[in-house]
C-alpha positions as CSV (number, residue, x, y, z in Angstrom):
1,M,-20.9,4.5,27.0
2,L,-19.7,1.1,26.0
3,A,-17.1,2.0,23.5
4,R,-13.7,3.7,24.3
5,K,-13.7,7.4,23.6
6,D,-10.8,7.0,21.2
7,I,-12.9,4.7,19.0
8,L,-15.5,7.5,18.5
9,K,-12.8,9.6,16.7
10,V,-12.2,6.9,14.2
11,K,-13.9,7.0,10.7
12,P,-13.9,3.4,9.3
13,Y,-11.8,2.8,6.2
14,I,-14.0,2.5,3.1
15,P,-12.3,0.4,0.4
16,G,-12.9,0.7,-3.3
17,K,-16.2,-0.9,-4.3
18,P,-16.1,-4.6,-5.2
19,I,-17.1,-5.6,-8.7
20,E,-19.9,-7.9,-7.4
21,E,-21.4,-5.1,-5.3
22,V,-21.6,-2.7,-8.2
23,K,-23.1,-5.4,-10.5
24,R,-25.7,-6.1,-7.8
25,E,-26.6,-2.5,-6.9
26,L,-26.6,-1.1,-10.4
27,R,-27.8,-4.2,-12.2
28,L,-24.9,-4.3,-14.5
29,K,-23.4,-7.3,-16.3
30,N,-20.0,-5.9,-17.3
31,V,-18.0,-4.0,-14.7
32,I,-14.3,-3.3,-14.5
33,K,-12.5,-2.3,-11.3
34,L,-9.7,0.3,-11.5
35,A,-10.0,1.5,-7.9
36,S,-7.8,-0.5,-5.5
37,N,-4.3,-0.7,-7.3
38,E,-4.6,-4.4,-7.8
39,N,-2.4,-6.3,-10.4
40,A,-4.4,-6.3,-13.6
41,L,-2.7,-9.5,-14.7
42,G,-3.8,-11.4,-11.6
43,P,-1.5,-13.8,-9.7
44,S,1.3,-15.9,-11.2
45,P,0.3,-19.2,-12.7
46,K,2.8,-20.8,-10.3
47,A,1.0,-19.2,-7.3
48,I,-2.4,-20.5,-8.6
49,K,-0.9,-24.0,-8.9
50,A,0.5,-23.8,-5.4
51,I,-2.9,-22.8,-4.0
52,K,-4.6,-25.7,-5.7
53,E,-2.1,-28.1,-4.3
54,G,-2.5,-26.7,-0.8
55,L,-6.3,-26.9,-0.7
56,S,-6.3,-30.4,0.8
57,S,-4.4,-29.2,3.9
58,V,-6.7,-26.4,5.0
59,N,-8.1,-28.5,7.8
60,R,-4.7,-27.9,9.5
61,Y,-3.5,-24.7,11.2
62,P,-0.9,-22.8,9.1
63,D,2.7,-22.5,10.1
64,G,2.6,-19.7,12.6
65,G,6.1,-18.4,11.8
66,C,5.9,-18.8,8.0
67,F,9.2,-20.8,8.2
68,Y,9.7,-21.8,4.6
69,L,8.5,-18.5,3.1
70,K,10.6,-16.6,5.6
71,K,13.7,-18.6,4.7
72,K,13.1,-18.1,0.9
73,L,12.5,-14.3,1.2
74,A,15.4,-13.8,3.6
75,K,17.7,-15.4,0.9
76,K,16.2,-13.2,-1.8
77,L,16.8,-10.0,0.2
78,N,20.2,-11.2,1.5
79,L,19.0,-11.0,5.1
80,K,18.4,-13.4,8.0
81,P,15.0,-14.9,8.8
82,A,15.2,-13.1,12.1
83,N,14.9,-9.8,10.1
84,L,11.4,-10.7,8.9
85,V,7.8,-10.9,10.2
86,F,4.7,-11.7,8.2
87,G,1.3,-10.2,8.4
88,C,-2.2,-10.3,7.0
89,G,-1.2,-7.8,4.3
90,S,1.3,-5.1,5.1
91,D,-1.6,-3.3,6.8
92,E,-1.2,-5.6,9.7
93,I,2.5,-4.7,10.0
94,I,1.5,-1.1,10.5
95,V,-1.0,-2.1,13.2
96,L,1.6,-4.3,14.9
97,A,4.2,-1.4,14.9
98,I,1.7,0.9,16.6
99,R,0.6,-1.8,19.0
100,A,4.2,-2.5,20.0
101,F,5.7,0.9,20.2
102,V,3.0,3.6,20.7
103,E,1.5,4.4,24.1
104,K,-1.5,6.7,24.7
105,G,-0.4,10.3,24.3
106,D,2.7,9.5,22.1
107,E,3.0,11.3,18.8
108,V,3.1,9.9,15.3
109,I,4.0,12.0,12.3
110,I,2.1,11.4,9.0
111,A,2.1,13.2,5.7
112,K,-1.1,14.7,4.4
113,P,-2.5,13.1,2.2
114,T,-1.2,9.6,2.6
115,F,-2.3,6.0,3.3
116,L,-5.3,6.3,5.7
117,I,-4.5,3.3,7.9
118,Y,-1.7,5.2,9.7
119,E,-4.2,7.7,11.0
120,L,-6.9,5.1,11.8
121,A,-4.5,2.7,13.7
122,S,-2.9,5.7,15.6
123,R,-6.3,7.1,16.7
124,I,-7.3,3.7,18.0
125,A,-4.1,3.6,20.1
126,G,-4.9,7.1,21.5
127,A,-1.8,8.6,19.9
128,K,-1.5,12.3,19.0
129,I,-1.1,12.7,15.3
130,K,0.9,15.4,13.6
131,F,0.0,15.9,10.0
132,V,2.7,17.4,7.7
133,P,1.3,18.7,4.4
134,M,2.8,17.5,1.2
135,K,4.9,19.9,-0.8
136,D,4.1,19.8,-4.6
137,F,2.4,16.4,-4.0
138,R,5.5,14.9,-2.5
139,C,6.3,14.0,1.1
140,D,8.1,17.0,2.6
141,L,10.8,15.1,4.6
142,K,12.4,18.3,5.8
143,A,9.2,19.5,7.4
144,M,8.5,16.0,8.8
145,K,12.0,16.0,10.4
146,R,11.3,19.4,11.9
147,A,8.1,18.0,13.4
148,V,10.0,15.4,15.4
149,N,10.3,16.0,19.2
150,A,10.8,14.0,22.4
151,R,7.3,12.6,22.2
152,T,7.5,11.3,18.7
153,K,7.4,7.5,18.5
154,I,6.9,6.7,14.8
155,V,7.3,8.7,11.5
156,F,5.4,7.0,8.7
157,I,6.7,7.5,5.2
158,A,4.8,5.8,2.3
159,N,7.2,5.5,-0.6
160,P,5.8,5.6,-3.2
161,D,2.9,7.3,-1.6
162,N,-0.7,6.2,-1.8
163,P,-2.9,7.9,-3.0
164,V,-0.6,10.4,-4.7
165,G,1.9,8.1,-6.4
166,T,5.0,10.2,-6.0
167,Y,8.2,9.1,-4.2
168,V,11.1,10.5,-2.2
169,N,14.6,9.6,-3.5
170,Q,17.8,8.3,-2.0
171,K,19.4,11.7,-1.3
172,E,16.2,13.0,0.4
173,V,16.0,9.9,2.6
174,D,19.7,10.0,3.5
175,E,19.3,13.6,4.6
176,F,16.2,12.8,6.6
177,M,17.8,9.9,8.5
178,K,20.8,12.0,9.7
179,G,20.7,13.0,13.3
180,L,17.3,11.6,14.3
181,P,16.7,10.7,17.9
182,R,17.4,7.1,18.9
183,N,14.0,6.6,20.6
184,L,11.8,6.7,17.5
185,I,10.8,4.3,14.7
186,V,11.0,5.4,11.1
187,Y,8.5,3.3,9.2
188,F,9.0,3.0,5.4
189,D,5.8,1.7,3.8
190,E,7.0,0.2,0.5
191,A,3.9,-1.6,-0.7
192,Y,4.6,-0.6,-4.3
193,Y,8.4,-1.2,-4.1
194,E,8.6,-3.7,-6.9
195,L,6.7,-1.3,-9.2
196,A,8.8,1.7,-8.5
197,D,11.1,1.6,-11.5
198,K,13.2,4.6,-10.5
199,K,17.0,4.7,-10.5
200,D,17.2,6.9,-7.5
201,F,14.6,5.0,-5.4
202,P,16.1,4.6,-1.9
203,D,17.7,1.5,-0.6
204,T,16.2,1.5,2.9
205,L,17.6,-1.9,3.8
206,K,20.9,-0.2,4.4
207,Y,19.6,1.5,7.5
208,L,18.8,-1.8,9.3
209,K,22.1,-2.1,11.1
210,T,22.3,1.4,12.3
211,D,18.7,2.8,12.8
212,N,15.3,1.9,14.3
213,V,13.5,1.4,11.0
214,I,10.7,-0.9,9.9
215,I,10.2,-1.5,6.2
216,S,6.9,-3.1,5.1
217,R,6.2,-4.6,1.7
218,T,3.4,-6.7,0.3
219,F,2.4,-9.5,-2.1
220,S,-0.9,-7.7,-2.8
221,K,0.3,-5.3,-5.6
222,A,3.1,-6.5,-7.9
223,Y,2.5,-10.2,-7.1
224,G,-1.3,-10.0,-7.5
225,L,-2.3,-11.7,-4.2
226,S,-4.5,-9.0,-2.7
227,G,-7.3,-11.5,-1.9
228,L,-5.0,-13.7,0.2
229,R,-3.8,-10.8,2.4
230,I,-0.1,-11.4,2.9
231,G,2.7,-8.8,3.5
232,Y,5.8,-8.6,5.6
233,G,7.9,-6.3,7.8
234,I,11.7,-6.0,7.7
235,A,13.7,-4.7,10.7
236,R,16.5,-5.7,13.0
237,P,15.9,-8.8,15.1
238,E,15.1,-6.9,18.3
239,I,12.3,-4.9,16.6
240,I,11.0,-8.1,14.9
241,D,10.8,-9.7,18.4
242,Y,8.7,-6.9,19.7
243,L,6.3,-7.1,16.7
244,N,6.0,-10.9,17.2
245,R,5.0,-10.4,20.8
246,V,1.9,-8.4,19.7
247,R,1.1,-10.5,16.6
248,E,-1.9,-12.8,16.6
249,P,-1.0,-16.5,16.2
250,F,-1.7,-18.0,12.8
251,N,-2.2,-14.6,11.3
252,V,-1.1,-15.7,7.8
253,N,-3.2,-18.5,6.3
254,S,-1.5,-21.5,4.7
255,L,-2.7,-20.8,1.1
256,A,-1.3,-17.3,1.3
257,Q,2.1,-18.7,2.4
258,V,2.4,-21.2,-0.4
259,A,1.2,-18.7,-3.0
260,A,3.7,-16.1,-1.9
261,W,6.5,-18.7,-1.9
262,A,5.6,-19.7,-5.5
263,A,5.2,-16.0,-6.6
264,L,8.8,-15.3,-5.6
265,E,9.8,-18.1,-8.1
266,D,8.1,-16.4,-11.1
267,A,10.3,-13.5,-12.3
268,L,8.7,-13.6,-15.7
269,H,5.3,-12.7,-14.2
270,L,6.8,-9.7,-12.5
271,R,8.5,-8.6,-15.7
272,R,5.1,-8.9,-17.5
273,T,3.4,-6.9,-14.8
274,R,6.0,-4.1,-15.1
275,K,5.7,-4.1,-18.9
276,L,1.9,-3.8,-18.7
277,L,2.3,-1.0,-16.3
278,R,4.7,1.0,-18.5
279,E,2.5,0.6,-21.6
280,G,-0.7,1.4,-19.7
281,K,0.7,4.4,-18.0
282,A,1.9,5.9,-21.3
283,Y,-1.5,5.3,-22.9
284,L,-3.4,6.9,-20.0
285,Y,-1.0,9.9,-19.7
286,K,-1.4,10.6,-23.5
287,N,-5.2,10.3,-23.5
288,L,-5.8,12.2,-20.2
289,Q,-3.7,15.1,-21.7
290,K,-5.8,15.0,-24.9
291,L,-9.0,15.2,-22.7
292,G,-7.6,18.2,-20.9
293,F,-7.1,16.6,-17.5
294,S,-4.1,17.4,-15.3
295,F,-2.7,14.5,-13.2
296,I,0.2,13.6,-11.0
297,K,2.9,11.6,-12.7
298,S,3.1,8.3,-10.8
299,A,6.0,6.0,-9.7
300,T,3.6,3.1,-9.4
301,N,0.4,1.5,-10.8
302,F,-2.2,4.2,-10.4
303,I,-2.7,7.8,-11.4
304,L,-4.2,10.7,-9.3
305,I,-6.3,12.8,-11.7
306,N,-7.4,16.4,-11.0
307,A,-11.0,16.5,-12.3
308,G,-11.9,19.8,-10.7
309,Q,-15.4,20.5,-9.5
310,Q,-16.7,17.7,-11.7
311,A,-14.8,15.0,-9.9
312,Q,-17.6,13.6,-7.8
313,G,-20.0,13.7,-10.8
314,I,-17.5,11.9,-13.0
315,Y,-16.9,9.3,-10.4
316,R,-20.6,8.5,-10.1
317,K,-21.2,8.5,-13.9
318,L,-18.2,6.2,-14.4
319,L,-19.7,3.9,-11.8
320,K,-23.1,3.8,-13.5
321,K,-21.3,2.8,-16.7
322,G,-19.5,-0.1,-15.0
323,V,-16.1,1.6,-14.4
324,I,-15.0,1.6,-10.8
325,V,-12.4,4.2,-9.9
326,R,-11.5,5.6,-6.5
327,N,-13.4,8.5,-5.0
328,M,-10.9,10.7,-3.2
329,R,-13.3,12.3,-0.7
330,A,-12.0,10.2,2.2
331,W,-8.6,12.0,1.8
332,G,-10.3,15.4,1.6
333,M,-9.4,15.6,-2.1
334,N,-12.8,16.3,-3.5
335,N,-11.5,17.5,-6.9
336,F,-9.6,14.3,-7.6
337,I,-10.2,10.7,-8.7
338,R,-7.6,7.9,-8.7
339,V,-7.4,5.3,-11.4
340,T,-5.5,2.0,-11.3
341,I,-3.7,1.1,-14.5
342,G,-5.4,-2.0,-15.8
343,T,-5.1,-4.2,-18.8
344,M,-5.0,-2.3,-22.1
345,A,-8.7,-3.3,-22.7
346,E,-9.6,-1.9,-19.3
347,N,-7.6,1.3,-19.9
348,R,-9.3,1.8,-23.3
349,K,-12.8,1.3,-21.8
350,F,-12.0,3.8,-19.0
351,I,-10.9,6.5,-21.6
352,K,-13.9,5.7,-23.9
353,V,-16.4,6.1,-21.0
354,L,-14.6,9.2,-19.7
355,K,-14.9,10.8,-23.2
356,E,-18.6,10.0,-23.2
357,I,-19.1,11.6,-19.8
358,I,-17.3,14.9,-20.5
């Protein structure tokens, strides 16, 4: 056998279908994508301008340490550059953490359901995975804490969670962090941090001085740079050093770096994104209720919808009519679909087609 045995246990990640693929396969002219939690407004005009200006330099290797972006982001977060590491999306920070800290046979603790990359990367590393079921569609931090033992290396907490959309609050996280062993990493995946408009959302940066935490965030969601693949990790310098030791050189391309730098300058675009999200979420909640669907109220830019036994049929029929949503079978949630909040025109089309289907 050529492949490692651990590889045979891995089911490849299947992303939401791209627009061009659906157009090609179903011979459709008009397709909207509400499947991958992307920013419906697109990137900041400042980011687009920076990309155009950077095109003439793509014959050169990028800055391997993201010096200028790191300096700017550190100032924004009131941290030091030594607290930051950048990756090809925040997905890569997850992979780096497992690569740096998890040895074969070590345990990782993961909620169920949650972001699939934790499981995939852990299986590739030969780790033992402990799944802790969610409670009322929320991460059960008390049960996750009880699952910790001497073999635990990383506890993954997606906050807000993907695919569910719920979050754990400051009080719950404070209780979870008390009395944990010193030889494990608590990994807070905050990919949707900028979109979580909640007063009791936890400030995880306060744990940097006292605990072994890694916090990852991304420019893919709120900043609309999914296609450029750039995210970052936050930790104390010692942990960042370990992550850098296993990081590939030149892992963040030069256009992603300048676009992210410019995106941080555009507070107006972020406010517009949040406004669109609030209005779109209210519209979808109202119309889903009218249609008789139950759903999980979300802290971010997507909604998990319980479509019952019709879920798979609804997914396929939406697809045939040019509306891409997320099929939840990969999470074992066969009765659910997930829809990203789009522009109001996209939201209206989704509801219109959904009405036609049911």
